[in-house]
C-alpha positions, 0 to 999 in steps of 0.5 A, a space after each residue: 500499499 502506497 501513502 498518497 502524495 501530500 497536497 502541494 503548498 497553496 499558491 495564491 493566483 489572484 491578482 487583486 485582493 478579494 474579501 468575503 461580503 457580509 451583507 451580499 445577497 441576490 436572487 434568480 429573477 422569477 417571471 410572473 405573467 401580468 395583464 396590464 389593465 391601463 397604462 399612462 406616462 407615469 405608471 400602470 395598473 396591473 393584474 396578476 395572480 402572484 402575491 405582491 406588496 406595496 413598495 415592491 420593485 419589479 421589472 415590467 417588460 411588455 410590447 407596445 404595439 410592436 416595440 419592446 418596452 421595459 421599466 422598473 416600477 414600484 408597487 404603490 397599492 394592491 387591491 384583491 380581485 380584478 375587474 373581471 372578478 377572478 378572485 384569485 388575482 390582485 390589481 397592482 397600481 405601479 409607478 415607474 422609477 426608472 425607464 431608459 430613453 427608448 422605452 420612454 419614447 415608446 411609451 409617449 409614442 404608444 400613448 399619443 397613438 392610443 389617445 390623441 389629443 390627451 397630454 
C-alpha cells in the first residue's frame, strides 16, 4: 500500500485581493405573467395572480404595439380581485421609477397613438 502524496502548498494566483462580503444577497429573477389593465406616462395598473406587496420593486417588460418596452416599477397599492371578478388575482398600481430613453419614447408614442389629443 502506497501513501498518497501530500497536497502541494497553496499558491495564490489572484491578481487583486478579494474579501468575503457580509451583506450580499442575490436572487434569481422570477417571471410572473401579468395583464396590463391601463397605462399612463407615470405608471400602470396591472393584474396578476402572484402575491405582491406595496413597496416592492419589479421590472415590467411588454410590447407596446410592436415595440419593446421595459421599466422598473414600484408597487404603490394592491387590491384583491380584478375588474373581471377573478378572485385569485390582485390588481396593483405601479409607478415607473426607471426607464431608458427608448422605452420612454416608445411609451409616449404609444399613448399619443391610442389617445390623440390627450397630454
